[in-house]
N, C-alpha and C positions, 0 to 999 in steps of 0.2 A: 736434455742437451739443447744448447742454444744454436739455432740454425743461422747460417751466414745470410745476412739480408742485403749486403752490398759490399763492393770491393773494399771500401774504406774501413770496414769492420773485420776484414779477414784476419789480421794479426790479433785483434782483441778476441774474436770468436774462438780462435784456437786456444788462447790462454784461459778464457772463461770455461771452455770445455775441459781444461786440465784442473779446474778448481780454483784458479785465481779469481779474486773478487774485485779488489781495488787496484785497477790498472791505471797508471798515470802516464799520460803523454807529456813529453818534455821537449821544448824547443827554445831557441834564442834568436834574438835579432840585434843587429848593429855591429856584428863582428867585423864587417868590411868598411865601416865608416871611418872618416877622418876626425870625427867630432863626437863628443858625448859618451854617455854610459853605454855599456852593453847590458841588455835586459833579457831575462829568461822567464818562462812561465811553465808551470806544471799543472795539469788538469786531470782530475778523476771524474769520469762520467758514469752514470748508472749503467749496469750491465744491460745490453740489448737496446739501449736508447739510440735512435737515429736522429741526428740533427740535420735537417734539410738545409743544403747550401754550404755547410761547413767544408772547407777545402783549404789548400795551401794559401796562406794569407797573401802571397805575392800575386795570385791569380784573381783576387777579389778587388772590387772598387773600394774606395775609402768609406763610402756610405754603407756598403754591404758589410764591411768589416765591423763598423760601429754597431750595426743591427745585430750581427752575430755575437759580438762581444757581450751585449746585454743578455742575449739568449743563453749563451754559455754560462754566464754568471748565475742566471736564474735556474738552470737545469743541472749544473755540475754538483757532484757531491762535495768537491773541494777544489779550490784554486789557490795556487801559490805563485808569487812573483818575486824574482830576485834581481837586484841591480848591482853592478860593479862600476865604480867611478873611474874617471880618467887616470887619476893618480895611481890607483891600483893596477889598472891596465898597463901603465908604463912600467910598473915595478915587476909584475909577474908575467907579462906578455899576454896578448889577446886570447890565445887558445886557452891558457889556464884561467883567464878572467871569465871567459864564456862558460867554462866548466864550473867555476865557482858560483856564477850566477845561477846555473842550473841546480847546483847543490842547495843553494839558499832557497830556491823556489820549492824544491822537493821537501825540504825541512819544514816548510810552512803548512804542508798538507795535513789535514785532520779529517778522517783517519789517515795514518801513514799508509802508503801504497805497499802492496805485496809484490808488485812487478812494475818495471818501468819500460816504456817504449820511447826511445830517445832518437831524435833526428841526427843520425850520423855522428854520434858522440858517445862518450862514457861519462857517467856521473860518478863522482868520488863518494860512493856510499856502499853499504853492504847489501842493499836491496838487489834482487835478481833483475837483470835488465838485458835489453837487446837494442843494439844500434841499428837503425833502419836507414839505409841510404835513400835519400829523397822521401824520408818518412812523412813530411808534411803533406805529400801528395798521395800517400799510401795508407795512412792510418788516421782515422777520425780523431783519436785522442791527441796525436801529435799535431794535427791540423788545428784543433781547438786551442792547443797551447801556443801555436804560431800566431793565431789571431789575437789572443790575449797579450802576448809579448809585443806584437806589432802595434796594436792600438795604444798600449801603455807607453811605448817609446815615442810614437807619433805625437801623443799628447805632451810628453816631455819636450819634444822638439818645438812645440808652440811656445812653451815657457822659455826655452833657450833662445828662441827667435826674438822674444821681447828683450832679453838681456843683451843680445848681440845682433841687432837688426841688419847690420852691414853685410852679414854672411848669407842671409836668406835661408836659414836652417829649416824653417817651416816648409820651404819649397822643395828642397832636395834631401832633407832628413840627415844631413851630415855626410852624404856620399860624395865621392870625388868627381862631381860633374864639372863641366867646363866653367860654368858660372861660379861654382864654389872655388875652383882653383884660381880663377882670375881675381876673386875677392881676397883670397889668401895672399896673393902676390901684391895686391894693392894695399891691404891693411895690416898684413902680418897676422900670425896666429893669435887666437884668444886663449885664455886660461883653460878652456874646455876642449881645445884641440889636442889630438894625440900626436905628440912631437915625433915619436918613433915612426909614425905613419907618414909624417910630412917631410922627412929628410930628403927624399929624392926630389920632391917638388921644389923645396927651398934651395937645394943644391943646384938644380937646373936653373932656377931664377938667378942665383948668384953668378952662375957661369954666363948667362946671357948679359947680365949687367957688366961683367968684366969685358966681354967682347965689344959691347957698345962704347967702351972707353977708348978703344983703338981706332 
């Protein structure tokens, strides 16, 4: 029987003790952004492995995430990454797009997992799974997936920033910061902006312009 070694392994330990071997943590990043793809990752770690420093990616510095990204890739049994682009997000909505990205990430895993621990979501597949609220802070496997997804998307943001430097994507990663909203009003949306997300911002701007005419 595998003994629990830390809080972040409590979910995994219970599953290992039930006979599950390949447990995948699954998480996504970019759901709340105004710009760019939504990215998900799935990670299977060896049973009993403790990765020091692995935690919810939002709690870590960029430097620490990059270090842990390399460590996770080196130690994991398998890592999968899924991306869903803006066009698809607009067609099927962000919730379904996030789920699709998660499914894509899981499908890349070799070996395929026999159980999924998912951060507050459900993956559309037949694999047994558990949705864990705040899972990236409670499960090492989900936290590892959150780091892979976050670093992957942040690197994409650097590429997008070179394509559309006026929006400062590398700075705010596509979230609705004051700077981002101001640049949207100044330059208008790019092809990688999620128009369904921008409707309120653009409607508000239109209303202000109409008021200024009087």
